[in-house]
N, C-alpha and C positions, 0 to 999 in steps of 0.2 A: 593874767596867767604868768607862770614862771617859765623862762626859756632855758636857763642854765643855772648851775650852782657851783660856786667856788668855795672850797673848804680849805682854810689855811690854819696851820698850827703856829701860834706866836709864842716863842719861848724867850723873847728878848727881855720881857719884864719879869718881875718876881713870879715864879710859878709858870704854868702853861695856860694858854687861853686859845680856844677854838673860835675862829671867825667864820661865819657863814654869810656869804654874799650871793644874792640872787640877782639875775638880770632878766629883763622883760622878754616875754615870748611873743606869740602871735596876737596878744591883746585879748580883751574879753570877748563876749559873744554879742556885742552891740550890733554887729553886721547882720544878725538874724532878724532884727526888728524891721518890720514893714513887709516881711515875706509871708506867704501863705504857709501854713503848717506843713503841707505836703512838700513844698519846695525846701523848707528848712530841714526836713528829715533826710532829704537827698544830699544836702550840702554839708551838714554837720559832720558826718563820718569822714568826709573828704578833707575837711579843714583840720579836725582833731584826729589825725590819722595814726597817732600812737594809741593803741587800744581802741581802734575805730569801732569795733563791734560793741564794746562796752559803752562807748559814747552813743552809738545808735540805740542801744537798749534803753539807756537813761533818757535819751531824747524822746523816744516813743512814749515812755511813761509820762514825761513832762507835757508833751503835746497831746496826749490822749489818743494816740494812734496805735492800732494793732499792727502786728508784724507784717502779715500778708506776703511772706516770703517762704520759699521751700525750706530754707535753713533758718530757724529762728535766731534772732540776735543773741539770745542767751547761749545757744550752742556755739556760735561763732566766738562769743566772748570767752567761753570755756576753753576753746582752742587757743585763744590769745594767752590766757593764763598758763596753759600747758606749755606753750612755746617759751614764754618768759621764764618760768621756773626751770625748765629743762636747760636753758642756756646758762642760768646761774649755777645750777647744781652740777652740771656736767662739764662746764668750761670755766666759769668764774671761780668757783670754790677751789677746784684743783690748782688753778693759777695762783690764787691768794695763799694757799697752804703749801706751795712748793712742789706740786705734782704737775703732770701733763694733762692738758684738757682732753676730755673724752669725746672728740668730735665724731668718731665712728658711731657711738651710741646715739648722738644727737641726730645723725642723719636718718635714724629710724623713724623720726617724727614725720618725715616728708611724705611717706606713703599714706599715713593716716588710717590704715586698716586696723581692725580689731586685733589681728594677729601681731601687727607691729607694736600696738600699744601694750599688749600683754608681754611681748618680748622685752620692751623697755622696762616694764614693771619688774620682770624677773631680773633684769640687769641691775636695777636700782636696789632691789632687796636681797637678791642672791638666794632666796628661799621663800618658804611659805610663812609669812608672819603678817597678821592683821595689825599693822602698826598703830592705827588710830585707837584701837581698843586694847592694845597691849598694856601690861603692867610695866612699871619702871624696871622691875627685875627681868622681865622678858626682853626689854630693850637693852638693858645692860649685857645680857647674854648674847644678844644679836651683835652688839658692838664688839664684844670680846671675840666672837667667832670671825668677825671681819669677812663676812661671806660675799661682800660686793665692794667695788671701789667706793661707793657712797658710804657704806658702813665703815670703811677704813678711814675716810675723811672725818666722819662724825666722831669716830673713836679717838682720832687724834685731837680734835677739838675738846672732847670730854676729858682727855688726859692732860692737856696742856693749857687750857683756858679756864682761869678761875671764874666761877659763875658771877662773881661781883663785877668783873670787867665788862663794861658796856651795859650793865644792867640798869634799866630804867623802864618806867611804865606810866602811862597816862590812861585815863578812862577813855573808852571808845565813844565817839559822838552818838548821842541819842537823837531821835527825830526832832526834838525841839532845838538841839544844837545845830542840826543841819539847816533847819528853816531859818534860824537866826543868822547863821553865817551867810546863807544865800541872800538874805535881805541886806545885810551889811556889806557884802562883797568880800568878806574875809572872816576867818574864824574869830568868834568873840570870846571863846574860852579855850584854854589849852586842852587838846584832845589828840589822840593818835588813832590812825586807821591803817592797819597793815593786815597782811594775810593771817597773822597770829590771832586777830580778832575773830576770824571766822571759825577757828578751831579751839576756842577756849573751852568748849564743852566736851571735847574729845577726852576720854578717860586718861590717855597717856599724857596729854598736856596738862590736865588737871593735877595729876600726880607730880609731874616734874615741876610745875609751877608752884605747887605747895612746898616742894622741897627746896627750890632755889630761886623762885621768882622768875621774872621775864629776862632770863639770861640769853646770851648769844646762842647757846646750844638749843634752848627752847624755841627761839625764833627760827633757827635753821630747821629744826624738826618740823615746825609749822609749815614752812615752805615745801618740804618734802611731802607732808601729808596732803597739801593742796595739789601738788603735782600728781600724786597717786590718785586722788579723787578725779582729776581730769583725765586720767587713763582708764577710768571705769573701775578702779580698785577700791576696796574697803566698803564695809556695810554702813558706816556712820556718815551721815551727811553733815556738811558744815552748817553752822547756825544760820537761819534765814535772816535776811535783811528787811527791816521794817521801814516802810515808806511813810514820810510825814504827811503825805497827801497834799492837797492845795496846789496842784499843778507842779509837783515835784516828782521827778523820776530818778530812781537810783539804780545802780548796777554794781556788781562785784567785779572789780578789775584785779589784775595780778598784783597791783601795788596798793590796793585798799579800796575804800568806798568812794565811788564817783557819783556826783549828784548834779542834776540839771533842774532848773526851774523855768517854766514858761507861763506867761500871761497873755491870753488871746483876747482879741476883740473882733467879733464877726469873722473868725477863722484866720485873722491876721495877727502875727506876733507883735505884741505891744511892748514886751519886755522879756529878756532872756538872760539867764545867769548860769554859769558853769563853776562848779567847785571840785577841783581835783584832789586826789589823796595827798599830794605834796603840799597843798595849801595848809593842811593840818600839820603834817609831819616836819615840814621845813620852817615853820613859823618860829620867830624868836622865842626862846624858852621852851620850844616844843620837843618832840621826841628825839630827833636827830641830834640836836644840841645837847640834850640831857644824856644821851647814850655816849657821845664823844667825851663829855665831861667826866664820865665814870671810867674812863680808860686810864691805866697806869702809864707813866712816862718811862720809856726805856727802849731797848732794842726791839721789843715786840710791838711797839706802838703802831708802826706803819701797817703791819699785817692786821692788827686788831681794828684799826680805823677802816680798812678796806672791808673787813667782815661786817662792821657796823653799817657801812653804806649798802652792802649787799642785803642785809636784813631789813633795812628801811626801804630799800628799792625805790629810789626817787623816780618820778616820771620824766626827769630831765637829765641831760648830760652833766656829769660831775667831774670837776677837776679837784684833785686832792693834793695840796701843797704842804709838805712836811719839813720844809726848811733843811737844816743840817742833818736831820735824821734820814732823809731819803729824797729822791728826786720827785718829779711831778708825775702823778698818776691820773689817767682818764678812765672814768667808770661809765 
């Protein structure tokens, strides 16, 4: 498992080079071996406490256990996604783009009532627009109207960020890729898994993707779509996730696809593996490195690099070192 990520921009040699260095985290899931499945399912969310509900959901699938709780793990994982996206959209994006964080709107999540969720939806959109099913023309008009703080931020990105900056795309992992990576202990093929994968079929993303590829704007729009879906908004559901089977459980987390694999012998765990979204996205030659390599060098590089990190949304703390361009940032 990855514990932290250090991103450094090296401009000492000819050209610019991004160095990604990961440090170890809490280790793999070998500590699960020898425990009964029922004990493992109690402990796994406590140890993997970032997106704990998503880990519990994936673990139940891997261990072959039903939820048996009043609030299914899938619902709790949806709440985790909602919180993660809301923090990025209401606080991180404004800070990156030179505005003030919208902490007042973020507090609306605390209540969790349907009324609070609808109020936050109205705050994000500023009007009635079915964003997932909108045409690019409808989105362009929404951006021009700047009916909400979020619309104003995205309009600024649309107007100032070239679609080629940070544009990169890898195929999403298929069931065979997931099974192979869990067996090997690491991804065996370059793949990406982000929230944008879930919304590839949304008409608005299909249109924008056809127009400009997997740009930063498209990836930011995907995070907004996922937040809106977690607020109960929109008629289109995200693409379902297919499980490879064979003792593998998967869950949709805010940061991408999470996978667990268990092998049991007489109800005792004989082998257990966990594959986080960052295992794919932070791999050498993977998504994050490819997106950073597509950035221009100049006064906007620090801001763009922080947007890239927000779009990839790693599962770990990130330190961004930009040398002479800017100081150290923690994401």
